[in-house]
C-alpha positions as CSV (number, residue, x, y, z in Angstrom):
1,M,108.8,-6.1,41.3
2,E,109.3,-2.6,42.5
3,T,109.1,-4.2,46.0
4,S,111.2,-7.3,45.2
5,F,113.7,-4.3,43.7
6,L,113.6,-2.3,46.7
7,Q,114.5,-5.5,49.4
8,G,117.5,-6.9,46.7
9,N,120.1,-6.1,45.0
10,G,118.2,-4.8,41.8
11,I,119.8,-7.7,39.8
12,E,116.6,-9.1,38.8
13,A,115.4,-6.1,37.3
14,L,118.0,-6.8,34.9
15,P,115.1,-8.0,32.1
16,Q,113.6,-5.1,32.2
17,F,116.8,-2.9,30.9
18,L,117.5,-5.6,28.3
19,T,114.0,-5.1,26.7
20,S,114.8,-1.4,26.7
21,L,117.9,-1.8,25.1
22,A,116.4,-4.2,22.5
23,I,113.5,-1.6,22.2
24,G,115.6,0.9,21.4
25,L,118.4,-0.5,19.3
26,L,115.2,-1.8,16.9
27,I,114.4,1.9,16.6
28,G,117.3,3.3,16.3
29,L,118.5,1.1,13.6
30,E,116.0,2.9,11.3
31,R,116.8,5.9,12.4
32,E,120.7,5.4,11.7
33,R,120.0,4.9,8.0
34,T,119.0,8.4,7.6
35,P,121.4,10.8,7.9
36,S,120.0,14.0,8.6
37,A,119.0,12.6,11.8
38,K,120.6,13.7,15.0
39,A,119.9,10.6,16.7
40,G,120.8,7.2,15.8
41,L,121.2,3.4,17.1
42,R,123.1,3.9,19.9
43,T,121.4,7.6,20.9
44,F,118.1,5.7,20.7
45,A,119.2,2.4,22.8
46,L,120.7,4.8,25.6
47,V,117.3,6.4,25.8
48,A,115.1,3.8,26.3
49,L,117.4,2.8,29.2
50,F,117.2,6.5,30.4
51,G,113.3,5.8,30.5
52,T,113.3,2.6,32.2
53,L,116.0,4.0,34.9
54,S,113.9,7.2,35.2
55,A,110.7,4.6,35.8
56,L,113.1,3.0,38.3
57,L,114.4,6.4,40.3
58,S,111.1,7.2,40.2
59,T,109.4,4.5,42.1
60,K,112.2,4.4,44.3
61,L,111.7,8.2,45.5
62,D,108.5,8.0,45.3
63,S,108.3,11.4,42.8
64,P,107.2,11.0,39.6
65,W,108.4,14.5,38.8
66,L,111.7,12.7,38.3
67,L,110.3,10.9,35.3
68,I,109.0,13.9,33.8
69,A,112.0,15.9,34.1
70,G,113.9,12.9,32.6
71,L,111.9,13.1,29.4
72,L,111.8,17.3,29.2
73,A,115.5,16.4,29.1
74,V,115.9,14.1,26.4
75,A,113.4,16.6,24.8
76,G,115.6,19.4,25.1
77,M,118.6,17.6,24.3
78,I,117.6,16.2,20.6
79,I,115.8,19.8,19.9
80,A,119.3,21.9,21.1
81,A,120.9,19.2,18.5
82,Y,118.7,20.5,15.7
83,I,119.2,24.1,16.8
84,N,123.5,24.2,17.4
85,K,124.0,22.3,14.5
86,P,122.1,23.6,11.3
87,V,122.6,21.5,8.0
88,E,124.7,22.7,5.1
89,P,123.2,25.5,2.7
90,L,123.8,22.6,-0.2
91,R,122.3,19.8,1.5
92,Q,119.2,22.0,3.1
93,A,117.0,21.2,1.1
94,Q,117.9,17.1,0.4
95,D,117.8,16.9,4.3
96,R,115.0,18.9,4.6
97,E,113.3,15.9,2.4
98,N,114.7,13.1,4.9
99,D,113.9,14.6,8.1
100,P,113.2,18.2,9.2
101,G,113.9,16.8,13.4
102,T,110.5,16.6,13.9
103,T,110.5,13.4,13.4
104,T,113.4,11.8,15.1
105,V,112.3,13.7,18.3
106,I,109.0,12.7,18.3
107,A,110.8,9.0,18.0
108,L,113.1,9.7,20.6
109,L,110.6,10.5,23.5
110,L,108.2,7.5,22.1
111,C,111.1,5.6,23.1
112,Y,111.6,7.0,26.3
113,G,108.1,6.5,27.0
114,L,108.5,3.2,25.9
115,G,111.6,2.1,28.1
116,A,109.7,3.9,31.2
117,M,106.3,1.6,29.8
118,I,108.7,-1.9,30.6
119,W,109.5,-0.9,34.0
120,Y,105.5,-0.6,35.1
121,G,105.2,-4.1,33.8
122,L,103.6,-3.2,30.4
123,A,106.6,-4.7,28.6
124,T,104.7,-6.6,25.9
125,L,102.7,-3.6,25.1
126,A,105.9,-1.2,24.6
127,V,107.7,-4.2,22.3
128,M,104.5,-4.6,20.3
129,L,104.6,-0.3,19.8
130,A,107.8,-0.2,19.6
131,I,108.0,-2.6,16.4
132,G,104.8,-0.7,14.6
133,I,107.0,3.0,15.3
134,T,109.7,1.1,13.5
135,A,107.6,-0.4,10.4
136,L,106.0,3.8,10.3
137,L,109.7,4.9,10.1
138,Y,110.2,2.4,7.8
139,F,107.9,3.0,5.1
140,K,107.9,6.8,5.0
141,P,108.5,6.3,1.1
142,E,105.1,3.9,0.2
143,L,102.8,6.0,2.3
144,R,103.9,9.0,1.1
145,G,103.3,7.4,-2.5
146,I,99.8,6.4,-1.0
147,S,99.3,9.9,0.4
148,Q,100.1,11.6,-2.9
149,R,98.1,8.9,-5.2
150,L,94.9,9.8,-3.0
151,T,92.8,12.2,-4.7
152,R,90.6,14.9,-3.0
153,R,87.3,12.4,-3.6
154,D,89.4,10.1,-1.7
155,L,89.6,11.9,1.1
156,V,86.5,13.1,0.9
157,A,85.0,9.6,1.2
158,V,87.2,8.9,4.5
159,L,85.6,11.6,6.1
160,Q,82.0,10.8,5.4
161,F,83.0,7.4,6.3
162,S,84.3,9.2,9.7
163,V,80.6,11.3,10.3
164,L,78.9,8.1,9.6
165,T,80.8,5.6,12.2
166,F,81.6,8.6,14.8
167,I,78.8,10.9,14.8
168,V,75.7,9.8,13.6
169,L,76.1,6.2,15.2
170,P,76.9,7.5,18.8
171,I,74.0,9.3,18.4
172,L,70.9,6.8,17.5
173,P,69.1,5.0,20.0
174,N,69.8,1.6,20.7
175,Q,66.4,0.0,21.5
176,D,64.3,-2.2,19.2
177,Y,61.4,-0.7,18.0
178,G,58.3,-1.6,15.1
179,P,56.8,-5.3,14.0
180,Y,58.5,-8.0,16.0
181,N,60.8,-5.5,17.3
182,A,62.7,-6.1,14.4
183,F,64.3,-2.5,14.1
184,N,66.7,-1.2,15.8
185,P,67.9,2.0,14.5
186,H,71.9,1.5,16.3
187,Q,71.8,-1.8,15.2
188,A,70.3,-0.3,11.3
189,W,73.3,2.1,11.1
190,L,75.7,0.1,12.2
191,M,74.9,-2.4,9.4
192,V,75.2,0.6,7.6
193,V,78.8,1.5,8.5
194,L,80.0,-1.9,8.6
195,I,78.9,-2.8,4.7
196,S,79.7,1.5,4.1
197,G,83.4,0.5,5.8
198,I,84.1,-2.3,3.7
199,S,83.0,-0.9,0.3
200,L,85.3,1.8,0.9
201,A,88.2,-0.1,2.1
202,G,87.9,-1.9,-1.4
203,Y,87.5,1.6,-3.2
204,T,90.7,3.0,-1.8
205,A,92.7,0.2,-2.8
206,L,91.3,0.1,-6.3
207,H,92.0,3.4,-6.7
208,L,95.7,3.2,-5.0
209,V,96.4,0.1,-7.0
210,G,95.0,0.8,-10.1
211,T,95.6,-1.4,-13.1
212,R,99.2,-2.0,-12.3
213,Y,98.8,-5.7,-11.1
214,G,96.7,-7.0,-13.2
215,A,93.1,-8.6,-13.6
216,P,93.2,-10.3,-10.2
217,L,93.9,-7.4,-8.1
218,L,91.0,-5.5,-10.3
219,G,88.3,-8.5,-10.1
220,F,89.4,-8.8,-6.0
221,F,88.4,-5.0,-5.1
222,G,86.1,-4.3,-7.6
223,G,84.0,-6.9,-6.1
224,F,84.4,-5.7,-2.7
225,V,83.4,-2.3,-3.8
226,S,80.9,-3.5,-6.4
227,S,80.5,-6.6,-8.4
228,T,77.8,-5.3,-10.6
229,A,79.7,-2.1,-11.2
230,T,82.2,-4.1,-12.2
231,T,80.4,-6.3,-14.3
232,L,78.8,-3.4,-16.0
233,I,82.2,-1.7,-16.7
234,Y,83.7,-4.9,-18.3
235,A,80.8,-6.4,-20.2
236,K,80.8,-2.9,-22.1
237,H,84.4,-2.6,-23.0
238,S,84.0,-6.5,-23.9
239,K,81.4,-5.3,-26.0
240,S,83.5,-2.9,-28.2
241,N,86.5,-5.0,-27.7
242,Q,85.7,-8.5,-28.3
243,A,89.6,-9.4,-28.1
244,M,89.8,-8.6,-24.3
245,S,86.8,-11.2,-23.9
246,Y,88.7,-13.5,-21.7
247,L,90.7,-10.7,-19.7
248,A,86.8,-9.6,-19.3
249,A,85.4,-12.4,-18.3
250,S,88.1,-12.9,-15.7
251,V,87.2,-9.4,-13.9
252,I,83.6,-10.2,-13.9
253,V,84.2,-13.8,-12.5
254,I,86.4,-13.0,-10.0
255,A,84.3,-10.0,-8.3
256,S,81.6,-12.2,-8.4
257,M,83.6,-14.4,-6.4
258,V,84.8,-12.1,-3.8
259,V,81.2,-11.1,-2.5
260,L,81.3,-14.6,-1.6
261,L,84.3,-13.7,0.8
262,R,82.4,-10.6,1.7
263,L,79.3,-12.3,3.1
264,L,82.3,-14.7,5.1
265,V,83.5,-11.1,6.6
266,V,80.1,-9.7,7.0
267,S,78.4,-12.8,8.2
268,A,81.9,-13.5,10.9
269,A,80.9,-9.6,12.3
270,V,77.1,-9.7,12.6
271,A,76.6,-13.5,13.5
272,Y,79.2,-15.5,14.4
273,G,76.9,-18.6,14.6
274,T,76.2,-19.0,11.0
275,L,79.5,-19.9,9.9
276,P,79.5,-23.3,10.8
277,G,76.5,-23.3,8.6
278,L,77.7,-20.5,5.9
279,F,81.4,-21.7,5.2
280,P,80.8,-25.3,3.5
281,M,78.4,-23.0,1.1
282,L,80.6,-19.7,0.3
283,A,84.1,-21.9,0.1
284,G,82.4,-24.4,-2.1
285,G,81.5,-21.6,-4.4
286,L,85.1,-20.3,-3.8
287,L,86.9,-23.2,-4.7
288,S,85.3,-23.7,-8.1
289,G,84.6,-20.3,-9.2
290,L,89.0,-20.0,-8.9
291,I,89.1,-23.0,-10.7
292,V,87.4,-21.4,-13.3
293,A,89.1,-18.0,-12.9
294,L,92.4,-19.7,-13.0
295,Y,91.8,-20.8,-16.7
296,N,90.8,-17.5,-18.3
297,W,93.7,-15.6,-16.9
298,R,95.7,-17.8,-18.7
299,K,93.8,-17.6,-21.8
300,M,94.5,-13.3,-21.5
301,T,97.1,-11.7,-23.8
302,S,99.6,-9.4,-23.0
303,T,97.9,-6.7,-24.7
304,D,94.5,-6.8,-23.2
305,E,93.7,-3.5,-21.7
306,L,92.1,-2.8,-18.3
307,Y,89.3,-0.5,-17.1
308,I,89.1,0.4,-13.4
309,P,85.3,0.4,-12.9
310,E,83.5,3.9,-12.5
311,T,82.2,3.5,-8.9
312,T,80.7,5.9,-6.5
313,N,81.5,6.8,-3.2
314,P,80.4,4.1,-0.6
315,A,80.8,6.1,2.2
316,E,78.3,9.2,0.5
317,L,75.3,10.4,2.9
318,H,72.9,10.0,0.5
319,T,74.4,6.4,-0.4
320,A,74.3,5.0,3.1
321,I,70.8,6.7,3.5
322,G,69.6,4.6,1.0
323,F,71.4,1.6,1.6
324,G,70.5,2.0,5.5
325,L,66.3,2.5,4.4
326,L,66.7,-1.0,1.9
327,Y,68.0,-2.6,4.9
328,V,65.3,-1.6,6.8
329,A,62.7,-2.2,4.3
330,V,63.8,-5.8,3.9
331,L,64.5,-6.8,7.5
332,L,60.7,-6.1,7.8
333,G,59.3,-7.4,5.4
334,S,61.6,-10.5,5.9
335,A,60.3,-10.4,9.2
336,W,56.1,-10.1,7.9
337,M,56.5,-12.6,4.9
338,K,58.3,-15.3,7.6
339,D,55.6,-14.6,10.0
340,I,52.5,-15.1,7.3
341,A,53.8,-17.4,4.9
342,G,56.7,-19.5,6.5
343,S,60.3,-20.2,4.8
344,Q,58.7,-19.8,1.5
345,G,57.9,-15.8,2.6
346,L,61.6,-15.3,3.4
347,Y,62.7,-17.0,0.1
348,A,61.0,-15.4,-1.9
349,V,62.0,-11.9,-0.6
350,A,65.6,-13.2,-0.5
351,L,64.8,-14.4,-4.5
352,V,63.3,-10.7,-5.1
353,S,65.9,-8.0,-3.4
354,G,68.9,-10.2,-4.1
355,L,68.7,-9.2,-7.5
356,T,69.8,-6.0,-7.1
357,D,71.7,-6.2,-3.7
358,V,73.0,-9.1,-1.6
359,D,73.7,-7.2,1.5
360,A,70.5,-6.1,2.5
361,I,69.1,-9.4,2.6
362,T,72.1,-11.3,4.2
363,L,72.2,-8.7,7.3
364,S,68.3,-8.6,7.3
365,S,68.6,-12.5,7.8
366,L,71.3,-12.5,10.5
367,R,69.2,-9.9,12.3
368,L,66.3,-12.2,12.3
369,F,68.9,-15.1,13.1
370,N,70.3,-13.0,16.2
371,L,66.7,-12.4,17.4
372,G,65.8,-16.1,17.3
373,Q,63.4,-15.7,14.3
374,L,64.8,-17.7,12.1
375,S,67.1,-21.1,12.3
376,E,70.6,-21.4,10.7
377,Q,69.3,-23.6,8.0
378,Q,66.7,-21.0,7.1
379,T,69.4,-17.8,7.4
380,V,71.7,-19.7,4.9
381,T,69.1,-20.9,2.6
382,A,67.8,-17.2,2.7
383,I,71.2,-15.6,1.9
384,T,72.3,-18.6,-0.8
385,I,69.4,-17.9,-2.7
386,A,70.3,-14.5,-2.3
387,F,73.5,-14.4,-3.9
388,L,72.2,-17.3,-6.9
389,S,69.6,-14.7,-7.6
390,N,72.3,-11.7,-8.0
391,L,74.6,-14.2,-10.0
392,A,71.4,-14.5,-12.5
393,F,70.8,-10.6,-12.3
394,K,74.6,-10.4,-13.6
395,F,75.0,-12.4,-15.9
396,G,71.3,-10.9,-17.9
397,M,73.8,-7.6,-17.6
398,V,76.8,-9.5,-19.1
399,V,74.1,-11.2,-22.6
400,F,72.5,-8.1,-23.0
401,I,75.1,-6.0,-22.7
402,G,78.6,-7.5,-23.5
403,G,77.0,-10.2,-26.0
404,W,77.0,-13.7,-26.1
405,S,80.7,-14.0,-27.2
406,L,81.3,-12.8,-23.2
407,A,78.3,-14.5,-22.2
408,R,80.0,-17.9,-23.5
409,H,82.7,-16.9,-21.4
410,V,81.6,-16.0,-17.8
411,A,78.9,-18.8,-18.0
412,T,81.7,-21.2,-17.9
413,G,82.6,-19.5,-14.3
414,F,79.2,-18.8,-12.7
415,C,78.3,-22.2,-13.1
416,A,81.3,-23.5,-11.4
417,I,80.4,-20.8,-8.6
418,A,76.7,-21.7,-8.5
419,L,77.3,-25.5,-9.1
420,G,79.8,-25.0,-5.5
421,V,77.6,-23.1,-3.7
422,L,74.9,-25.5,-4.2
423,V,76.7,-28.8,-3.0
424,G,77.8,-26.6,0.0
425,L,74.1,-26.2,0.8
426,F,73.2,-30.0,0.9
427,A,76.4,-30.7,2.1
428,L,74.5,-28.9,5.1
């Protein structure tokens, strides 16, 4: 493209400049809405064009310093605009809240860089980045609200997950050990990171959303964190307040349905080849459970009180280590039982381990499937048994903690989910 430009009259470069103009106008349109910003629609459009022009001249003159000089010129211009035109004293506090200058300076420099990227053949990436930058600038109030609602505990959770992912995971050896070559430290910890990440996302969303959007979202995010903890807390509150039986049943059923969605995400990430077999089972349970959940939701009253389940931080180190040890134990136990007792041995492990934790046996089965030690049918059946075992365990909690009044409402939803799962399994 640069060679043809040097040989022609330059008109073939017009699409690049038009793309730069569009990018500048897009970002500048958002900045124009900020009264305290010293750069708006026209300035951003001109800076994007200047970035493309500087890249063009830099290529033609074979001088990369020209591109750098243009960047410095833009930076100096906008910084000087803020220094030479201080805000009025009466509006100073308000303007500082809106835009102290740093955001506009960085946005303008990025706009210049995007204009240069377009000339160097990175137009698609530049447009994608421009849209992302504009969204980031536009949703400032929402992002500030999220950061203010995050507690110290939430920030610690994010930091601990970062340690698990970017410090612990890279140093573990990626090599198979132990019986049946089933234990791989890197793969095992990767499963810990995967489950911790999914749980942490639900944990953060649960505390950010809270009870503002009612039972559906509360049950949805509660299921991603821990359907067992969600079942426990709502069974307790239903016991003390019989009027909220329908609400508690809705949250519990939705949380248990989300486990199926969680299993779908995990299976897609770990063993994509199992999805054709897993999807009918998971979809059957989701659809049948959704019908009952909607029925329970319609029976709720507007005066029902919502409670946020008390869940532990899923990224805490002792929680991660505990799950990692459980995963390795179930993995080795599944491989051993499969070897000495065939499929029946594997299903026995799934039945027992699934009582309190579906993730460990699910990940273990998927790992053995990847190693070629389990067929797709055996993998799907083991996961199904573990899920139904966990469903039965939670129903037992509802009976003993929440009483029969709540159990009758939950039983309909649990039976519908179990029936849908079994129909999907036998269809396979």
